[in-house]
N, C-alpha and C positions, 0 to 999 in steps of 0.2 A: 872444237879444235880443228883447225885446218890441217890438211895433209901436208906434212913437212919431210924433208929429205932425211931428218934424224929418225923419223918413225916409219920409214918405208921398209926397213929391214927387220921386221919382227920375226921371231923364230917360226911363228905360225902366221900365214897371210890372212890376218883378220882384217886388215884395212884400218883406216882411221875414222873414227865415228864420233858424233857429238850427241848431246841430249836434244835431239831434234824435236821431241814432244813438248819441250818447254819453251824453245825458240830463243835461247840465250846464246846466239853465235858469237864467236870472238871477233874482235876488230881485225885480227890478222885475216880472217876468212873474208870479211867484208871488203877489206882492201884487195884481197886476192881476187875476189869475185868481180869487182869493179874493173880490175885490170884485165881479167879474162873477158869481160863483156867488151871492154874497149878494143881487145885484140880480135874480137869476133869469134872467140872460142865457144862461148855459150849463147850469146844473144843473137837472135835472128835479126834484131834491129840493125846490129852492125853488119851482118851478113848481107842485108838488103842493099847495103851501100856499095858492095863490090860491083865492079864492072862486069856485066854479063854480056857475051857476045850475042849479037842479034840473032834470034832464032824463033821458031814457032813453039818452043817449049812452053806449055802452060804453067803457071805459077800459082801457089796458094800460100797464105800466111796462116801459120798456126801459133796461137797464144797459149803457152803452158805455164802454169804456176804450181810449183812443187815446194816441199820442205827445204830449208836451208841445208846444204851439204848432203843432199839425199839422191845424188846421181853421180856416176863416174865422170870425172872431168879429164880423164886421160893423162898424158905425159908421164907414163910409167917408165921406170928405168928398165933396161933389158933384164937385169937380174931379178926383177919382180915377176918375170914371165912365170905363169902357172902351167906346169908341164903335166898333162893328163894323158892317159893311154889313147884317148880318142881325139887329141889335139891340144896344141898350146894356146894359152889365152893371155892377151896382153892388151892394155888400153893405151893405144898410141895417141889417138885424138879423143876429144870429148865425146861422150855418148850422143850428144845432140848433133854434132857435126856428122858422126858416123850415120845417124838416122837420116839426115838430109841427103847424104851421098847415096845411102841404100834406097831411099824412096825414089830418087831420080832414076836410079838404074833399074829398079824393080817396076815402077809404074809410069816412068817417062814424064813425071811431073816434078817441077822444082818447088820444093817446100821451104819456106823461110820460117824458122822457129823463133819466135820471141819469147825468151825464157826468163821467168821471173820467180821469186821465192817468197815465202812467208814463214813466220816464226812459230805461230800457234794456230790451232784450229780457229780460235776466236779472231785472230788477226786476219785470217783468210775471210771469215764471215763479215767482219767489218769492212774489208777491202771491197767485197761484193756488194755490201749494202751502201757504201759510199759511191759506187758507180764504177769501180774497175771492171773491165770486161776481159774474160778469158774463155778459151774454148774448152780446154781440158785441165782439170786440177786434181789434186791428190790429198784429200782430207782423210782424217781417221774415221772409223766405222760409225761413231755416234754423230758426227758431222755430216757424213754423207746421208745418214738416215734423216737428219734434220732437213737437208736439202731435198731429199725425196718427199718428205712430208709437205714441203712448201711448193712442190711442183715446179722446181727449178731446174731439173735435169732432163737431158734427152736420153731416151732409151737406147741401148746398144742395138745395132742393126742385126737383122736375121743373118746376114752374111758373115758377121763377126763370129758366130757360132758354127759356121760351116767347117766341120772337121776334115772335109776333102780339100780344103785350101791349104797347101803346105805353108803359106805365109801367115796363117792364123796360129801363131805360136802360143798365144795364151790358152785358148780353148783345148788345143792339142798337148799342152805342157803343164797346165796347172795341176797341183797336187789334188788327187781325188778327195782327200780329206778336206782341204780348204773349199773345193768346188761344192761339196755337200753342204757346207756351212752357208755359203753364199746362195745356194739353191733353196735352202729351207728357212733361213732367217728372213724376216719380212718386216715391212712398215707400211701401214695403211693398206694392208692386203697384197702388196706387191714385193716380190722377192728381191734381195739385194742384187742378185745376178742379173736382173733385167737392166740395171742402171750402173752397176759398179764392177770393175775388174780389179781383183786384189793386186797389191804390189809387194808389200812387206808384212810380216806378222811376228807376233811374239807372245810371251807371258810375262806377268809380274811375279817378283819374288824378293828374296833377300840375299844380298851379297854379305859375307860374314868372314871374320877371322877364325879359322877352325882351332887356333891355339887358345882362344879366349871364350868362344861361343860354341857349344856343342851343336851337332846337326839337328838333334831333337829340339833344342831351344830356338834354333832359327827356323825351324819348320812349322811355325805357327804364327798367326797375326797377333796373338797375345804377347809376342816378344816385346812389342813396343810399350807395353805398360808393365813389364818386368822390372822391378826396382833394382835387381841385380846389375842392370846395365844403364843405371841412371846416368844421364848426360853422355852416353857413349854410343847412342844409336840416332839415326836420322830418318825422317820420313818425307814424303812428297809435299811440296808447297803448291798443291792444286787440289781443287775441291773433289773432282771425280775419283782420283786415285786414293785419296785420303779417306773419302766416303766408303769406297769398296773395302779398304783395309779395316775400317772401323766396324762395318757391318760383320765381316768375317770373324773379328774378335769378339764382338758381342754375341754372335750366334754360334761360337765355337762348339759348345757342347751339343747343340742340336745338329750342326753339320758333320760332326764326327760320330754321332750315335749310330748303333747298328740299324736301328729301325729306319733311320733316314738314308743311310748308305745302301740298304737293301731294298728300298722301295723300287718297284718296276719303273716309276716315273722319276727316278733320281735326277736325271739330267735337267728336266723341266722345272722340277722343284727346286733344284740348286739355283738356276737362273732366276726363279721368282724370289727366292730368299735373298739373293745377293743384290736384287734390284729393288728391295723394299724401301719405298719412299713414303710410307704412311707417316702421319704427323707424329705418332708415338716413336717411330724409328728415328725420325730426324732429330727429335728432342734427345733421344738416347745417344745418338751419334755426336751431337753437340757436346753433351756432358762428358763422353768418352774422350773426345779429342781435346777438350779443355784440360782434362786430367792428364792425358798423355803429353800434352804440351809441357807440362812440368817434369816430365821424365826424359824427354828426348833432348839430344844436343841441339838440334834445329829442325825447322821445316826448310827443306832446301830444294833448289831448282836444278842446280848443276855442280855444286860444290861437294856433294856426297862422294863422287868418284874420287876426287883428290884427297878428301879426308880418309877415305878408306885406304888408299895407297900409302898415305904418310902415317897411318896408325892412329890418327887423331880419334876416329870412331871405330867401333867393333862391328857394327852391322848397319846396312843401309838398304832401305826399301828402293828397289831398282827395276827398271824394265830390262828385259832379257838382253837386248842389243847392247845397252850401255853396261850391263853386267859383264858381258864378254870383253868389252873395252877395258873395264876396271881390272879384271883378272889378268888380261894380257899385259897391262902396264905394270901390274904388281909383279908378274913373272919377270919382267925386265929387271926389277930390283931384287929378285930372288926372295920375293915375299908372297907367300901363298895365300890365296883367298878362294873361298868356295861359294856356290850358289845353291840356295834351297828354295823350295816352293811350299807355302804353307799347306798343312794337311787339310784345313778347311775348304780352301778353294783357291784358285788363281784366276786372274783376268786374262782371257785370251783376246788380244787386240789385233786390228788390221788397219792398214792404210790402203786406199783403193782409188784408182782413176775413175773419174766421172766426167761427163760432158755437160756443159752449161747451156741452157736454152738461149740465154742472152748472147752468148758467144757463137754458137753454131748457127742459130738463127735461120734454120731451114736450109743451109748451104750443104748440099750433098758432098761436094768435093772437100770442104773443110771437115765434115764428119768422117769421110774416108781417111783423110790424113791423121785425124785424132785417133781413130781406131788402129791405123797402122803404127802410130807412135807407141801405143799401148802393147801392140804385138811385138814390135821391134825390141822393147825393154824386156819382153817375155821370152825371147830367144835364149836357149840355155846358156850360151857362152856370155850373152850380155847380162843375164841374171847373175851369173858368177862375178863378173866385173863389178856390178853394183854391190853385191854382198861383200866383196873384197874391200871395195872403197868405203862403204858406210857402216858395215859391221852388223846390220840387221839381216834377218833371214827372208829370203825371197819366198813367195807363194808357189813359185815354180818348181816342180819335181822333175820335169823334162820330157814326160811322156815316153817316146820310143828312144829319146836320146839318153845315153848313159852319163853325160857330162856332169850333171848335178851330183849324182851318187859318187862318181869318181872324185869330184872335188871334196866331197865330205870325207870320203875314205882317205884321200891324200892329206887332208888336214888332221884328222883325228885318229885314223887307223893305227894300230899297233905297228911299231917298226921292229926290224930284225933285232934280237937281243932283248926285247921287252918280255918279262916273264909274268908279272902280275896283271894278266889280262882277262877280260870278260866279254861275252857276247853282248851287243846292244841293238835292240830291234827297233828299226824305224820304218817297218812295213806299213804302219798306219798312214805315213806321209806319202810313200812312194806307190803303194800297191792299191788297186781298186777294191780288193776284198779284205785288205788288212793283213793278208798272209803272203808268204813268198820268201824270197832269197835275200831281202834287203836287211841283212843282219851284219853289223860291223863287228869286228874284233878289235877292241880298244884297251888302252891302259885303264885299269880300274878307276883311277882318280878322276878320269873324264866323265864318270857317271854322275859326278856332282860338281862339275866344273863347266868349261866352255861348251863342250858338246851338249851337256844336259841343258844348258841355257839356250842354245840355238835350236836344238831338237829335242824337246822334253820327252821323257819316256811315256809309254801307254798309260800308266797309272796317273801321271800328272795330267795328261790330256783329258782323261775321264773326269777329273774334277775341276776342269776349266769352265769358265762362264763368261759370256760377253757382258759388257755393260750396255744396257738398252738406251735409246734415246729418251730423255726426259722431256715431257711436254712443258709449256710455258709456266703453268702453276707449279709443277714439281720443281723446275729450275729456280723459280722465284724463292720458294721455300728453302731449297737446299743452298742457294746462294746467300740467302740471309743468314742461315746457320753458319756458313763459312765466315761471313763478315763477323758474327759474334765470336767465333773461335780466334780469328787472326787479329781482330781489332780491340777487342776488349774481353779479357778472360778473368772473371772474378775468382776462379779457382787458383790463379797464380798470385793473388794479392794475399800478404800475410794478414794475420788476424788483427794486428794493430792498424794495418793499412785499411781493412774493412771497417773498423771502428771509426777511424778518422774520415773515411769516405762517407760513412752513414751520418756522422756528426756534421760534416760539411753540407750534405744534402739537407739535413734537418734545418741547418742554419739559413740555407737558401730558401727553403720552404717558408720558414718563419719570417724572413725578411720580405718575401713576396706577399705573405698575408698582411704584414704591417703596412707594406706600401699600398695594398688595395684598400685596407681600412682608412689609411690617411687620406687616400684619394677620395674615398666616399665622404669622410668627414669635411674635407675641404669643399667638396661639391655642394654638400648641404649648407655649409656656411655661406657660399656664394649665392646659392638659391635664396637663402633667408635675406641677405643684403639686397639682392635685387628686388625681392618682394616688398621690403620696407620702402626702398626708393619709389617703387611703383605706387605705393599708397601715399 
């Protein structure tokens, strides 16, 4: 959904966001983007056409490819200004234009950004495979792991990690919690942080109508096979998210057992279980999803948000960023929705910036501009602008800057007159050791609504797991499973349909056998005739 004037004045400045992980952007956005490109607001291609006064200022072109609607395009109204104790924040120009201006002022080099977008991780990969060349791109965790495994990326330079450089906003401002994940997760023996810098993050869970679904019912992956909600729930129409959900449901008893929860290696065990791609598990997942298909309203890509807001469905499997959007829009209609995270596990996901070998191609000035682009987006005020505009949660906590926490407090903190309030601890995200003064006082309802979706509590974080990169053999098996689920589901065929199908197949086999036999008989007859003629 494109940012529109009708939606700029939400009670809470959550911004306008889309289901960017599925890539179904609206036509309105496509038209708006084209107009912006033509006006030179987003695309460096248009910017390079400007008349530049003759000077000795060096230039560099930076080709950026990002998710659709995943960066602030500016043009905020004055009444959208976010007023914080340590400064006001407003997006007057596009983030890309602001970066170009900042880079020239900071480094004395004119950078021309050629900005492009993609709809899905697979779209991006296909674009790269077909020959499109970019310098810096923003895939999700499993896709940048795939690119790492294919030796397609340029490692971030040592200078990018220099904390003494005040312009290195990423390394000086990334959440300690997020940094630890990028420093410890690896592919092919190399840590994520060597090649990828985080951009946005979130978890998966369930948006639900609390008047029809209890919190306990929504807090388990087995919700989707619960016959109580037959045809009133939706799940994701993509293989990775649905696979994760199915594994969580199938292993529910194991994952919630005391012995499993109290194991010293719980976190690693959880990751291993949730990424089980054994042939036996793939077969079980296929059977589970085929059965679930008969219980859910639909497998959906983007319609689940609207179906929740209109009341067509009672619960929807959703990413946290889109969950916030859904709850915000429901609030506009005085229709309350909540967010729950299954007790078995949740998928913690990331989108991160990486540099491509084919684009950078050994050009040190281009790499410097690419790393500066990542840093500029990581500046706390810019991280807030992007969060406001797209609705997902930045990996930036701010370091020494208080802006991010002030924004969080401004948006969700209890107001004068609020009585039913509770403390909400977010030290895990802001503090290096997980302890300190990062404890909000918030309305109690926010512990299971927008705040909870954007910054899950410590218990939820403890049961979060990444989805690892699947190799070629695993992908082939899982994709075939998905084809079997989505294209032909014998479990959804009524008994009489199965009998007719079996009869039809038997008839085809019978006809095929008769045809083969007739062909053989005819051949024998011809051979006999030919033999008589020869004699």
